[in-house]
Each structure stands twice: as structure tokens, then as C-alpha cells.
C-alpha positions as a printed NumPy array, in Angstrom:
array([[22.944, 15.619, 50.269],
       [25.022, 13.198, 52.724],
       [23.172, 12.475, 55.625],
       [24.649, 13.117, 59.065],
       [28.256, 12.526, 57.518],
       [30.999, 11.397, 60.158],
       [34.144, 11.689, 57.529],
       [33.87 , 12.929, 54.034],
       [36.854, 13.279, 52.009],
       [37.214, 14.651, 48.599],
       [40.056, 15.857, 46.305],
       [39.618, 18.525, 43.935],
       [41.593, 20.804, 41.466],
       [39.582, 23.869, 42.688],
       [41.43 , 26.389, 44.422],
       [40.021, 26.796, 47.706],
       [40.461, 30.528, 48.509],
       [38.211, 33.043, 51.008],
       [35.232, 33.012, 48.987],
       [34.865, 29.207, 49.221],
       [35.8  , 29.051, 52.762],
       [33.239, 32.044, 53.874],
       [30.357, 30.238, 51.781],
       [31.16 , 27.028, 54.213],
       [31.135, 29.116, 57.327],
       [28.192, 29.485, 59.554],
       [28.672, 30.411, 63.312],
       [25.189, 29.753, 64.569],
       [22.847, 26.943, 64.361],
       [20.236, 27.572, 62.223],
       [16.761, 26.286, 60.6  ],
       [15.725, 27.657, 57.215],
       [13.817, 26.476, 54.281],
       [13.336, 22.792, 55.545],
       [16.939, 22.42 , 56.819],
       [17.712, 22.348, 60.392],
       [21.459, 22.697, 61.129],
       [22.544, 22.058, 64.634],
       [25.573, 19.728, 64.328],
       [29.263, 21.223, 63.954],
       [31.649, 20.086, 61.37 ],
       [35.465, 20.765, 60.839],
       [36.57 , 21.371, 57.429],
       [40.287, 20.972, 56.583],
       [41.977, 22.224, 53.23 ],
       [45.283, 20.432, 52.74 ],
       [47.29 , 20.979, 49.435],
       [48.458, 17.593, 48.054],
       [52.048, 17.286, 47.5  ],
       [52.745, 15.603, 44.015],
       [55.929, 15.161, 42.011],
       [56.591, 18.139, 39.835],
       [56.656, 16.225, 36.889],
       [52.897, 15.266, 37.304],
       [52.385, 19.047, 37.511],
       [54.459, 19.607, 34.306],
       [52.467, 17.12 , 32.698],
       [48.84 , 18.481, 33.787],
       [50.237, 22.098, 32.535],
       [51.301, 20.553, 29.133],
       [48.193, 18.44 , 28.607],
       [45.867, 21.524, 29.217],
       [47.768, 23.618, 26.76 ],
       [47.562, 20.761, 24.122],
       [43.583, 20.568, 24.672],
       [43.325, 24.12 , 24.913],
       [41.48 , 26.034, 21.719],
       [41.086, 29.192, 23.483],
       [43.368, 32.286, 23.556],
       [42.3  , 33.328, 26.86 ],
       [43.925, 30.153, 28.371],
       [47.409, 30.634, 26.874],
       [48.843, 33.505, 29.614],
       [47.237, 31.809, 32.517],
       [49.043, 28.554, 31.527],
       [52.267, 30.31 , 30.588],
       [52.188, 31.977, 33.847],
       [51.204, 28.494, 35.7  ],
       [54.181, 26.853, 34.095],
       [56.766, 29.446, 34.903],
       [55.689, 29.218, 38.38 ],
       [56.513, 25.642, 38.572],
       [59.798, 26.043, 36.148],
       [58.177, 24.346, 33.248],
       [58.468, 25.409, 29.537],
       [55.374, 24.583, 27.433],
       [56.147, 22.752, 24.358],
       [54.599, 23.873, 21.284],
       [51.471, 22.09 , 20.065],
       [51.793, 19.207, 17.593]])
């Protein structure tokens, strides 16, 4: 646990949706199970703009590494979303 952070910045590939945001939300100060929460924090989620070629490369690499049939449809869907056609595995 980071003690009394002023600024913490992370980069992640995990999508931040409603579930993740709700898990961070706490409307009131609290003390529970040895933890006392009295300071407020602001959490900002920002999509990082990257060149489309980088996204295409990631999709292709994930496809090339995958041996799970359940990955194929989500990868094809994501590729289409970014205007990419997945190349067959070698």
C-alpha cells in the first residue's frame, strides 16, 4: 500500500468501466478493519491516444500467441473496430 500518496500515475490495458469505478467510490470517511480513510482523492481515467499501427500490431501479436478458440472472435471483433485484418498464423 502506498503511504499517503500525493500523485500516483499508472498505465494499464485494463478497461475501466462502471464496475471498476464503483469499487473505487467511497462517499464518506470511514474506519474499518484497521484502516482509517479520512483523506479525499481524485481519480482520473484518460484514454491514451496511440498510433493505429501500434494497436494493429498488438492485435496481431495477441492473435499469434493465442491458442484458445475463445479468443478468436473477440480478436476479430476488435480488429474490425480498428480497421485491421488479422493475418493468418505462420
